[in-house]
N, C-alpha and C positions, 0 to 999 in steps of 0.2 A: 380392403381398408382396415387399418389398425388404428384404434382410438385410445388415447391416454389423456388424463388430466395434467395440467401444467400450472404451477403456481406462478402468477405474475403480479407485479406491483399494482395495487388498487388504490384509488384515490381515497382520501379520508371520508368523503361522502359515501362512497360505495361500501367501505368498511362499516360505517355507522348504519347504513341502510340494511345491511345483511346481519348485523350483530347487536345493535343498540335499540332495545325496545322503547326507551323513552324518546329517542330521536324519531323513531317511526310514529309514535303517538303524537308528537308535536307537529310533524311536517306531512304526514300522510293519513289517509282514511282507512287503508287496509294494509295488512301485513302479507307476507308471502306464505300463505297457509291454505290448506284445503277448505277450511271454514270460511275464509275470505271469499272464495269463489261462490259458495252457496249464498253468503250474505249479499254479495254484489248482484247475483242473479235476481234475488228477491227485490233488491232496490230497483233494478232495471224494469221489472214487471210492473212497478207502480208508476213508471213514467211513460209518457206518450211520445211517439216519433212519427215523422212523415214517411212512413215505411214505403208506401207505394211510389211516392215521388222520388225517394232516394234510390229505390231499385231501378226506376226508369232512367234516372240520371246516370247511374253507374253503367247500365246497359248501353245507353247512348254514347257515353264516353269510350267504352271498351270496344264497341262494334268495329271501328276501323282497324283495330289491332288483332281482332279475332277472339271470339268467345268460345272456349272449350265447353264440352258437356258438363264438366265439373264446375266451371265458373258459372254457367247458366243455372245449374241447380242451386248454387250458393246464392245467386241473385234472387231466385224465387224464395229461398228460405229467409233471406233478409227481409223480403217484402211481407213475410208472414209473421213469424215469431222468433227468428234467429237473433243471436247476439254476436258481437264481433270481437275478435282480437285484432288490434290495430298497431301497425308500426309505420314509420314514414321516414323519408329522406329527401334531400335535394336531388335534382336530376343531373347527376354527373355524367361525363363522357364515358362511353363504354361501361356503363352502370356506375361509374365512379369507383372509389375504393371498395375492396371486398366486403367491408362491414355492411354495405347496403344489401348484398346478397345474404350475408349472415343474419341480418335483421329479418329479411323475408323468410329465411329458413326457420327462424325462431317462431315467427308469427304462424306459419303453417303447422309446425310441430305442436305448438301450444294449443292451437285451435283443435287439432285432432285429439290431443290429450283431454282437453276439457269437454269436448263433445262426448267422449266416452265416459268421463267421470260424472258429468251433470245430466246426461241423457237428453240434452236439447241440442238443436242445431247451433254450432259455433263456427263462424265464418271468418277466414283469414282475409284481412284487408290491408293493402299498402297505400298509405296516404302520401302522395307525391307533393312535396312542397314547391310546386311550380310558381307560386307567388313570390318566392325569394328573388331578389334582384341583383345580388352580388355575383355577376358572371365571372369575376376573377377567381372565385372560389371553385368554380366547376369547369373552367375552360382548359384544363390540363389533366394529364395523368403522368404516372411514372413508369418507365420501363427499366429493366436491369441491363446494365452494360458493364462487363468486366467486374462483376460483383458489387456494383454500386447502382443505386437508383438515380436515374437521369430524368429530369423533368421534360416532358414533351407537351408544349403549349400550343393550343389551337391558335393560328396566327391572326384571325380577324379581331379587330378592336371595336369595342362598343363604348360609346360616349355616354348615352343616356342610361339611367338606372331602370331599365325596363325589366319586367318580370321574365324569368326563364321561359315561361310558357308563351310569352309574346316575342321573344328574341329569336329571330331567324338566322340561320347560317347559310353561307354560300355552298351550294351542293358540290361544286367542283373542288373547292378548298377543303371541304370536309372529307371528300373521297381521297384526296391527296394526303391529307393528314392521317387518315386511317391506314393507308398503305405504308406511310412512314413509320407508324407505330408497329405494324406487323413485321416490318423489316428487322426489328430487334428480337423477334421471336424465332426460335429455331424451327427449321422446316420439319414438319411431322406429317403423318398420314391424315391429320385432321386440319391442317393449316388452310388449305385451299378452300374447303367447304366453309370453314369458320369465317374466313375473310370475306367470302362472297355473301354470307348471311349478314355480316355487319354492314358491308357496303350497300346491300339491298335495303336494309333497314334505314340507313342514312338517306338513301335516295327517295324512299317512300315518304319520309318526314321532312319538315323544314324548321322545326324548333328544337331547342335543347331538351325540353320536357318530353315531347312526343317521341323523339329518338330514344330517350332513356326508357320510356314506357314500352315501346315496341321491343327493345332488347330484353327487358325484364319479363315481359309477357311471354316471349319466346322461351325463356329459360324455365318459367314456372307454370306454363299454360296447363299442363296435364294435372296440376295439383290444385287448380281452382282458385288461385290467388286473385282476389279482386283488386282493381286499381281505380283510384280517383285522384284527379288533379285539384289541388286546393284553389287553383285559379280558374277552373272550368266555369264558363258563364252560366250554364244551367244549374250548377251547384250553387253559384252565387245567388241565383234567384230563389232557390230553396232556402238559402240562409238569410233571406231578407228580414224576417221577423227576429231572428237571433242577433243580427247586426243592430237592430233597433234596441234590443235589450242591452247589448254591450255599450251602446251610445248612452242610453238613459242611466245605466249604472256605472258609467266610466269613472266618475270621481271616486266612488266607494271602492271599486275594483282596484284602482291605482293605489289608493291609501292602504288597502289590505295587503297588496303585493309588496309595497314599499316597507311596511312594518314587518312583514314576514322576512324580507331579505335582511333587514336590520338585525332581527333575532338570529337569523342564519349566520350572519357575519360575527355576531357576538359569541356564538358557539364555535367560532374558528373555522368556518367553512367558506369564507369569502363572499363575493358579491357576483353571482353568475350573470345577472342581466343589468346590474346597476340601475335598478328601477327608480324613477323619480315620481314624487307624489303628484306632479302636474302632468304625467304622461297620459295620453289617450289610449295607448296600446293599440292603435289602429293606423293603417296607412291609407292614403288617398292616391288613386292611380291618376296622375296628372299627365298633361301632354309632355312634360319634361322627364317623366318617369314616375316611379313609385316613391312617394314622399311621406315621411312620418309626421303624424299630427301630435300636437300637445294641447293642453288646456290652458287658456289664459283669460282671466276675467269672464269665466263662464262661456267662452267660445272656444272652438277648435281651430288651431292655427298651425301653419307652417310659414314662418316669416320669410325664409329664404325664397320660397316659391311664390310668396305673396298670396297665400291662401288664408281664408278666414270664414268659418262657418258657425252659425248658431247651432244649438242642439236641434232645433226644429228643422233647419236647413239640411243638416246631416241625416236626420231621420227621413226626410223627404227623399234624399239620395238613396238611402237604404231601401225605401219602398219602390222607387222608380228606376234606379240604376245601381243595383247592389254590386254589380261587377266593377264599379268605381271604388269600392272599398276592399280592404285587405287586412288580414290579421297580422299581428307581430308575434314574436316568440311567446309572449304571455297569454294572448287571447286565442291563439291557434288551438291549444289544448281545450279551452272552454268551448270554442266553436265545435271542435271535433266531438265533444261529449254531448252537445245539443243535437248534432246531426245524426250520429251513430249511437246505437245501444252498445257502448264499449264495455265489454266484460273486463278486458285487460289491455294495457298499453305496453308494447315492447320498446324499450329505449336503451340507448347507450349511456355511458357514465355521465356525459355532459347533459343529456336530456333529463336523467334522473335528478341531477343537481338542480336544474332550473325548475323542474316540476315541484321541487321542495317548497317553492315560494307560493304555490298556487292553491293550497288547501283552503284557506279562508275565502279566496275569491270564488272557488267552486261552491263552498258552503253558502256564501252570500246569495248565489244564484239558485239555491235550493237543490244543489247536486252534491254528490260525493265524488271524489277523485276515483278513477278506475284503479284497479290493481296494477302496480308498476312492476314489470318483469324485465330484469336485465337481459339484453340480447345475448345469444350464444357468441362467444369470442373464439375464433378458430385460427390456427396456423396450419397451412397445408405443406406437407413435406413430399416433394416429388421423388421418384426413384433415383434421379441424378443427384439430388441433394442427399438422399440416404446413403448413396455410394460415397459421396464426398465426406459425409460424417464418419463413415467407417474408416476411410483412408486417413482421416485426420485424427482418429481416435477421440472424437468429441460426441457429446450427447446434445440433443435439442436444448435441454436445460442449460448446459454450459454455454451454448451460443447465445441464448436469450438473456442470460445473466452477464454477458460481456466477457466471459472467460476466454472466448476465442481470440481476443486481441492479445492477451498475455501469452496464450499458447502459441500463437503465430510468431510473436517476438522471441519466445523461448526456442522455438524450432530453428529460427534463423541464427540465433546466437550459437546453437549447438553445431551448426554447419560451418561456421566461420573458420578460416585458416588462422588458427591462433599463432602459429609460428610466424606467418607473414605479418600479422598485426604487430607482433613483438618486434620484428626486424624493422618495420616501418617506423614504429615509435622510437626505437633506438637510433635510427638514422636521423630522425627529426631532432632528437636530443643532441646528437653530435653536431648537426648543422647549427643549431641555436648556440651551442657552447662555443664553437669555433668562430662564428661570426661575432659573438659578443667580444671575444679576444681581439679579432681584427679591428672592430670599431673602437675598442679601447686604445689600440695602438695607433690608429690613424688620427691625425690632427687636422688634416686638410678637410674643410667643410664639404667641398664638391665630391671628394673621394669618399668621404663618409656616407654621403647621400647615395653614391653609386653602389657602395657595399650593401646598404640597406635594401636597395632595389634588387641586387643580386641574391640576397638572402630570401626575399619574397618570391623570387622566381623559382628557387630550389624548393621552397615550401609548397608552392603551387603545383610543382611537378609531383611531389610526394602525395598531395591531396588528389591529384588526377589519377595516380596509380592506385590509391586507396578506393576511389570511386569506381574505377574499372574492375577492381577486385570484387566489390559489392555487386556490380552489374553481372559479372561472371557467375557469382553465387546465385543471383536471382534467376539467371537463365538456366543454370544447372538444375535448380529445384522449382522451376516454374509450375510444373504440374501440381506439386504439393502445395505451393503457395496459392495456386488457383483454387484448390479445394477449400482452403481457409476462407478465401474471399467469397467463394460461391455460397457456402453455408451462412456466412454473415450477411451477405447481400440479399439472400433469399428469405432467411428466417427472421432476421432482425436488422433490416436496412436502416443505416444511420441511427442505430439504437432506438428504433421505432418498431412497433408491431407490424408484421407483414400486412395484416388486414387494413391498416390505415395508410398503406403506401400503394399497393398494386391493385389493379382491377382483376376480375376473375379470368380474363382472356388468356394470359400466359399459361394458366393452369388447365383451362379447357383445351388449349392447344396441345398440351402434353398428355393429358389424361383422356380427353375425348368428350363428346357432347353429353355423355351420361353422368358427368360429374355431379350436377345438381341433384339428379334423381338418386344417385348412390349416396350422397350425403344425407338426403332426406330419409333414406332407408337404413341408415347406419346407427340408429338408436343413440343419437347425440343427446347428452344430458343437458337438461335446462335447469342448472343449479348455480349459475353464476361463475363456474370455474372455466378457466381458459382450456380449450381442447386442442390437442395436437392430433392431426389426422395424417397418417402415412399412406400415401396413395399407391 
């Protein structure tokens, strides 16, 4: 593997987070520095956690997927005095886009780094957002066809807004869907085994979340990455007291988040969650699905679903049936920090943007925000793509900055038959000139109309000849054009980062099952820079 840094466009929030000291002081509790880790560790030592219960919950959740020796050791450390590096993601099909894998890689590498630096057990944890209910966000992936990303959507339709952890798929339809996806991958020495592994995982599970976790656990098992589902019933029971706190402090939390977002907007960074002052920032798991609660006249309501709870009633639910409650984007980080001793949280640009609104809410609950670490951003370059880059005389940077588009157009212009183009244009000019003279001479209306139709016929024939000339050009230089399409479709599909489009499976299919291990052993920098990895 060859590794190089690559400059890519960053959002204004990420630029400010990495370079603006005042921005950091306003919206976060810690900066990205060695001192911050020491300070955060000292803070965590002052707080208490349900460590034994948390360890049992994680072990119970992970047992069906298989717990490696490394993961078992991490669970034991967490039950004692270990601290955690946490990252999380929705449960996408075939792990979802590559950035889920990149996030897990960052979590593992950062935990190893800080274990060495701090001299204490630092455990990598992946928090699966199984409580999310927008199945439309996770029911598809993209495969590459003729240099373009093509959406492959799982066909089952779901009416209710049920959580991904509760949403079951049809085993036969899922198997058929997986085979359909793999048909777009080239046949390699790894394809058969990889397909069988994915099909087996899908067969063993029945929900989107567990299918996701089984695949991810298979990829990262030897590295001891721990998994927990935010919708796990046992975890919900452990969270009971924390839900009561979020309910009791709901009004103040909402006000602080709303005020912070207003300040965030005033500084030109937008409104990441559009927080309302009457928000409860909690969901209720109703028979019709997961529905958002708001506060109205000191009660918690969802008028569409006909729900109405007093604070006392909602607290009783938190005590007796906590699995009926669910966090939203604002309270999930708060809950995460109450459940886990979070040394650092690994997030993408969007997450770091909305976490900017939560500092005062954390502080109100007598906590500080964990250190926020941008996940590693990676573009993988296969040997086939490297060959196409060489043939096209392009660099990865030129492709990712869009220069491939102009270079392809320039290449085609250079191959055109200039003399033929000139002759066709001269012929068209003559036809237009002569028919103008004919029509000026003709006075009969019907004859004039016939002459115009005749003109149009000849012009169509010229256009047909011009199109056929272009087709012949495309056929003649098809291999060269394919190289341009390949590098664009693989490295920057539809002007988007590769990691936001494709799953890891086309790259596992080409490189082999050691891809994740090799990336983890490749000394990837955790410095916020985009990384290009030539496989």
